[in-house]
N, C-alpha and C positions, 0 to 999 in steps of 0.2 A: 613225433611222426605218427605214433599209434593213436594219438588222440584226434587226428584230423577226420578219419571216417566217422567217428562218433559225433563230431560237431556237424558234419555234413548230413548225417542221418537225422539229427535233430532239426536241421534247417529244412529237410525234405518233409517233415511232419509238422506242418504249421499248427500252432495252438492259438490262432487269432481269427478274427472275422476277416474273410477275404475282401480285397479291395472292390471286387465286383458287387458284392452284397452291400458294402458300405455306400457305394455310389447309388445303388437302387434305393436304399433306405433314405439316403439324404435327399435324393430327388423327390421321392414320394412325400417326405415331410415338408419340403419346400412347397410342393403343389398344394398339399392340404392346407398349409398356413396361408398361401396366397388365395386359394378359393374361399377359405373361411373368412378371411379379411374382406374379400370382395363381397361375399354374401351379407356380412354384417353391415358393410358400408351402404350397399344398395338398399337393404331393408330399412336402415336408419333414414336414408334420404327419401325413400318412398313414403315412409310413415310421416316424416316431417312435411312432405309436400301435400299428402292427402289431408293431414290434419289442418294444414294452413288453408286448404280449399274449404274444408268444413267450417272452420272458424269464420272465414270471409262470408260464406253463405249464411251462417247463423247471424252474423252482424248485419248483413243486408236485410234479412227477413225481420230481425228485431227493430232495426231503424225504420223500415217501411211501416211496420205495424205501429211503431211509436208515432209516426207522422199521422197515420189515419185515426189513431185512438186519442189524440191530444184533446180534441174538442169533447169527446165523451168523458175523458178523465176530468176535464174542467167542470162538466155538468153532472158528474157522478151518474152517468147513464150506464148502469151495470149490464143491462140487457144487450145494448149495442156492443159493449166491450166483449161480452161472452160470445156473442154471435161472430164477431171478428176473430176471436181466438179459435173457435171451432172451425171456421173456414180456413184459417191459416194452417191448422193442424191436419188438414186432409192430405198434405204431402206425405208420402210413405216414409221418408227419412226423418220426419219431424215426429218425435214421441209425444211432446206436450207443449202447450203454450200457456204461460201464466202471466196475468196482468195484475199488478198491485197498484192500489190507489195511493193517494197522498199519505194516508195514515198507515200504510203498510198492509192493509187487508187485501184479500183476494177479490179483485173486481171481475176477474174472468179466468176460468181454468178449463181448458179444452177437455171435454169428456168427464168432467167432475163437477157437476152443478152442486153437489153436496158440500163442496168447500167454499161456496160463495160467501163472501164477507168474513172469512176466517183469517186468522193470523198464523202463518206457517213458521214453526219455531225450529226447524232443522238448521244446521250450520250453513248449508249452501244457500238457503233462503235468507238467513240473516246477513251473510256476506254480500248477497246481491242487493238487499235493501240498503246496506250501509255504503255501497260504492257510489261515488259521484262521477265516475267515468265508466265506460263499457268494461265489463268484467267477464272473463271466460273461466269456467271451472269444470273439472271432470268429476263425474259421480257415477254411482251404480244404483239402479232401481231394483228393488226386490220384486215388485209386481208391476209390469212384467219384468223378468230378469234380463236386463239389458244395460250396457254401458252407454252413457250419453254424455254429451258436451253441453253444459248449461251456459248460455250466452245471455247476460243481463245488460240492458241498456236503460239508463235513467232518462226520464222524460222531463224536459224543461220548456216552458213557454218561451217564445222568442223575446218577450219584453220583461222577463223575470228571471231571477237567479234561484227561485224556489222550485224544488223538485215536486212534480204533481203525480208521479207514479214511476213504476219500473216495469219494463217489458222483458220477459224471460222466454227464451226459445231453447227447447231441449232437443238436440239432434242426436240420432243414434250413431254409435261408432261401430256397429256390427259390419256394415259394408266395408269400412276401412280395414278392419281385422281380416275379413274374408279376402280382400284383394291382396293384403300383405302375405297371407298364408299361400295363396296361389303363386305369387311371385317367388316365395321361398322354395316351394316345391319345384318350380321351373329351374331356379338357380341350382338346387340340389341335384336335379337330374343331369343338367349340363355339367356340373362339377364332377359327378361320377364318371361321365363319359370322358371328360378332359383328364381326370386322374388315371383312368385305365389307359388312355392313349399315351399319357406321359410316362407311365410305368413301362409300357412296351418300348417307347423310345429310349428310356434310361437303360433297359436291359440290353438293347442293341448297342448303345454307346458304351456301356460298361464292358461288353464283350470285345468291342473293337479296341478298347484301351488296354484291358488286362491281358489279352492274348499275347501281344508283343512283349508286355512286361514279364509274362511267364517265361518266354524264350530268353529274355535278358537275365532273369534269375537263374535259369539253368546254366547260362554261360558263366555267370559269376561263380557258381559252384565248381565248374570245371577249372576256372582260373584259380580258385582256392586250393584245388588239388595239384596245381602246378602246370596246368596246360595253358600257357600264355600265347602259343602260336595258333591263334584263332581270330577270325574276322567276323565281328558281330554287325549285323545290318538289320534294320527294320524300316520298311517302306510304308510309314504311316503318315508322313507329312506333318507331324506335330512334335510335341516335346519328347515323346517316346523315341522317335527317330533321332532327335538331338542327344538324348541320354545314351542310346546305343553307340552313336558316333563318338561321344565323349569317353565312353568306357573303352572303346577300341583305342582311342588316343591315349588314354591313361595307361593301357598295357604297353603301348610303344614307349611311353615316357618312362615306365619302370625299367624297361630294357636299356634305355639310354641314361639311366640314373648316374652312372659313374662319370659320364661325360659332363653332365650337368653339375655334379659336385665339383669337378675341376674348374668349370666356368665360375661357379659360385666362389670358389677359393680365390680366383683371380679378382673377382669383384670385391671380396672382403679385403684383400691386400690393397686394392686401389682405394677403398673407403678408409682404410687405416692410414694410408699416406695422406689422404685428403684431411683427415682429422688431425694428424700431426702437423700438417701445414697450417691448418686453421688455428691450432693452439699456438703455433710459432708466431703467427702474424697478429694475434690478439694483443690489444693494448692493455687490457685488464689482466690482472694476475689470476691464474686458475691452478688450484692444487686439490688433490684428493688425499684424504687421510683415512686409513683403515681404523677399525675399532680399537686397535692396540696403540694407536697414536703414531703410526709410521706413515710417512709420506709415500704414496704409491705413484702419483703422477704430479708433475709440476711443469708449467710452461716457462719460457724465457722471461716473460714479463714479471712473473712471480719471483724468478731468480733475481731480477734486477731490483725489485722492491725489497726483498728480504735479504739480498746479498748472500745467497747460499752458493757455495762452491760446487763445481761438478763432482769433485771427489767425495764430498759429503753426500751428494745425491746418489752416487753409485752404491754407497754403503747403506742407504736408506736414512732419510732425515728424520730422526726420532724427536718427538715433542719434548721428551725429558732431557735431551742432550743439547738444547738451545742455550744461547747466552742469556745473561740477565737483562741485556738491552731489549730483548724481545718478550719481556714479561707480560705486556699487555696482550700480545698476540697469543702467547702460550695460555694465558688465562681464558681467552675467548675459545681457543681450541679445546681446552679441558672442559669448559662449560658445555660446548657443543657435543663433545663425546659423551658426557654424562647425561645429557638430555638431547639426543639426536632428533627427536620428533618436534621439538620446540624451535621453529625457525625464527630468527630475529636478526635485524641489522644492527651494527654497532660500529662506532667510530673508534679506531685504534691509532694511537700515537706511538711512532717508533723513533728512537733516538740513536742515530749512527754518528758518533763523534759530535761534531758541532752542527750537524744537519738534522733537522726534524721533519719527519714525513707523517702525514695524516692519511690513513687508509679507511675506506668504508668497506667493511667486511660483511658478507652475506653467506649463508650456508644452506644446503639442501641435502636431503638424505637419499642415498642410493641403496635399494633393497634388492634381494633376490626374488625368485619366482614365488616364494611363500611369504614374502613381506618382512623377512628378517633383515635388519640393518647390516650392510656390508661396509660401506664407505661413506664418509661425509665429504661432499664436494664444496669447496670454499671459493668464493669469488672475491677478489680484492681490487678495489677501484681507488686509484690515487687521487685524492681530493685536496692535496696540499695547495695547489694554485687556486682552487675554488675557495678554500678557507681564507687565503690571503686576499682574494678579491672581496669576499664578504667583509673582512676586516676593514678594507679601504672604503667599502660602501658605508659601513657603520660610522667610520670617521667622517665621511662626507655628510651623512645624515646628522651627526652631532654638530658639525659646523653649521649646517643649514638650520638646525633647531636653535643654535646659539644666535644666528642672524635673526631668526624670527623673534626670539626673546628680546634681543636688543631693539629691533624695530618696534615691538609692542611696548617696551618700556619707554622708548623715546616718544612714541605717540601719546601714551598715557600721561607722561610727565610734562610734555610740551604744552598741552592744553591748560593745566592750572598755572604753569609758569608764565604763559602768555597773559593770562588774566592778572597775575601778580605784577608782571612787568608793566602792564598798562596803568595800573593804579599807582605804581611807584613813579612812573614818568609824570603823571598828572598831579602827584602829591604837592610839589612846590607851588603849582599854580592855583590849586583849590584847597590849600591847607586850612583856609578860614571858612570854607563852605561846609556848613553843618550836615547837609544832605550827603555831600560827597564823603565826609568823614564817617558818617553812619554806614554808608554802603561799603566804604573801605574796611571798616571794622567787621562787617558781616561777611564780605567776600574773601578777603585775604586769608583769615584764619581757616575758613572752610576749604579753600584750595590747598592750604598747607596741610590740613588734616587729611585731605584726599591723597596728597603725595605720601604722607606718613603711613596711611593705611595700605597704599600700594607697596611701600617698602616692607611693611610688616607682613603682608601676604607673601611677598617674595622670600622673606626670611623664613616664614613658616614652611614654604615649599622647598627651600634649599638647605636649611640647617639640619643638623643631625637630630633625630627624634628624641625628645625628652618626655616620654609618656609615663603616666602613673597608672599602671595596670592594676585592676582589682576585679573581684568577682561580682558581676552585675547581671541584671536581667535586661533584655532588649526592650521589652514591652513598655516600662515606664519612660524610657528615653524617647520612644516614638510618640507616646501620649503627650509628653511635655513639648515636643516639637510641634505637634498639631495644635495644642492649646496656644503656644506662643505665636503661631502664624495664622490663627483662626480669623483674626480681623482682616488680614491681607487676603485670605482665601475668600472671605465673604465679600470683600470689596470688589473682587474680580468675578463674583458670582460663580464660584467653583464649589461644587458639591463633593465632599470628601467621604469616601467609603473605607472603613477600616475593618479588617478581619485578622485578629490575632489568635493564634492557637493558645489554649490554656496550658498545654504541656511544654511550653518553650523552655529549654534548658538554659543554665547559666553559662556565661562566656567570660573570658578574661579580656577586659578592654578598659580604655581610658574614656570615662563617661563624657567629659567635655569635648574631646576630639571626635568621638563617635556622634555626639549630638550635633557638632558642627557639620559633619558630613551629611546627616539626615536633613539638617536645616537647608543646606545648599541644594539638595535634590528636590525638596518640597518647594523651595523658592524658585528653582529653575522651572519646575512644572507650572507654577503659577504664572511666571513670565511668559511661558509658551502658550497660555490660554488667556489672553487679555480680554476676550469677549465671553468668558465663562466656559465651563466644561465640567468634567468629572475626573477626580483623582482617586485612584484605588491604591490602598496600601495593605499589603499582606505580609504576615510573618508566620512561619511554620518551621517545623523541624523535619529533616530528612536523614534517614539512616545511611544513605548513599550519596556521595558527592555528585552533583548534577553533571560534572564534566570529567569524572574519574571512575575507574573500576573499583569495586568494593575490595577492601583489604581486611585481613583478619584482625588488625589492631583498631579498626574503627568501631568504637563501642557506643559513644554518645551521639554520633552523627554530626550534622551541620545545621546551622540556623540560616534560613533563606529569608531575605526581606525583599519584597518586590514593590517598586513604585511605578504605577502605570497611569498615564494621562491620556486624554482624548484630544490633544492638540494637533496641529497640522503635520507633525512628524519632521524627521530630519532627512535631508537628501543623502543618498548612498555615498556620493563622492565626498561629503563633509563628515560623515559618521565616524570615519577612522581618525579624525583630527580633534574630536571634541574634548579629549583629555589633555591636549597640548596647551601649555601656558599661553595666554593672550589670544587664544583662538576663540572667537565668539561670532555669532550670527545676529546678535542684537545690536540696536543702536546705542544702548548704554551697557556698561559693564566692562570689567577688565579682562574677562576670560580666564580668571584664576580659580573660580569656584570649583569647577569639575576637576581641575588639576589637583587642587588641595584634597578634594574628596577621594580621588583615586589614590593619592599618597596615604591618606588616613586608613583606607580599607586595606591597602597593601601592607602597611606597618602592623596591622592587626592580623596578619597571616591570612587574609581573606582575598576575595576576588570580586570585582565589579564588572559586569557585562551589560551592554546596551544593544537593544534591537529596536528598529523603527520602520514603520511603513508610512509612506506619504498619504496623508488624508485619514490615517487611522490612529495616530498617536505614537508615543514613545514608551519603552519599558526598560527600566533599570533593574537588574538583578544583583543583589549583594549576597554573597555566601561567606559566612563567618564560622570558624571552627569553634566547637564547644569545648568544655573542659575535657582533657585527656584525649581529644581527637587529633589525628595527625595533621601537621601543618602543611601548607602548600609546598 
């Protein structure tokens, strides 16, 4: 209580710039800035306008003199040229007239007959003589001391492109500067008057605003001393009046604080009941666990999912006291408590007797006002039915893929069998026909080999891998593939661009299988560009997997091989099916090449991805782990 008068006395002795003076200073600065900007803008616009008028006048005089002096320049009549220059220079704003002949010599100089037939070597004269179009330059003459605008116009005969002279008109800039200074003085005088008037208006406005504010400050001091029974009013018709009214309302609100607290308590209880009802009706499980592992809040859905009894909840469901059947949930809870800031979703499988339930768990951190963790809120969503549905969908997809495989096999085998059947039916009738026998011996073995190759490809795709892994380099395999298919690429008019890094690390791979995969990709690109194009093959090493986050165990990185063609591209709706067996968009082919390639890369712990744009080509990315790098 004894400290209040001291605080009030400090408030009564302000140690700051009063608001009135701040308003006056702010208004004055704004007026000065506005008037200064206006003066600079008007001066700039006036200078540009006057200068433009002078330039137009100089060009008009120079062009007129060029028209009248053309015949004299053609006949080298220096006397007539000088007379014309002296006549044109009689204008008071024209400082000089210079006429140069075809050789650049002075043919006429107003008031300077001594420069007749001389060559002027100053920079302004040289620029004027070199200009093929009208040229305007600003310069300063020492005698007489004057700033002038030099306007140079080259003279061309109407039927020739050769310049026969140059007309130069020097206009004085002194009238322009004089007019600009007069305008500036006028603007300055008007600005001072406006500034004085503005300061007077700001003083009046500041007084009108700050006087009721002072009354309000005194009222707040009395309120701080405990005098709440006062009615503050300010009839200003602006924000100050609103402020005084609000202050009076605030005092009344303080007196009614207890009633408001009671009302707020009712609202809080109502909100609590609403929250409890919301938690009860939620289909997702929700529970909160404090940092010691004790369950603080749990809703009925979580009760049903975790089968926690009410008695156990009353005593506090401790994480360490759960049964072994909930070990997956306990592990997730312990990981969340150890790292509460790292939020992540996780699928948890719970076994309750013969029943298995799959929950999708998510967590978020509840902190206090200072950011310290208090509780971990967990959301449990039962996805058992969703997983069962996904399993049924996968089974359906496998059956559909099996149907596609059977349809593709029947189609690929039916064609050669039809040809063999036709020859076998005709064999008794044409067994003595040499041409038929020759065609029979050529066609039937070829179709049988076709069926055999199809069976071999299917076996390669289906059988368990028997790879012979060894430490090899990718670069020789790519070079061998390009050399082997170079004739086919040249036949299709395909230009192959290869860019292999010199620091490619070694990989563990089966050379024959990996070469087969590269061969399929190059051949596929060649078939996609029957009318020619460009095939780019790149191989380089990356320290970070293109589709993964870097881990501490990644030492040697990944080898990336890119096959990029300029073919027509693949449609988006068919792009997802290109690695399926017997799927092809070509007239010829079994559709097994890319399926085998995908299997080879996958068996090497690698990844193959494809991107394509219609009309821009297709790109295959192969990522293979190097020695000691983590597998997929």
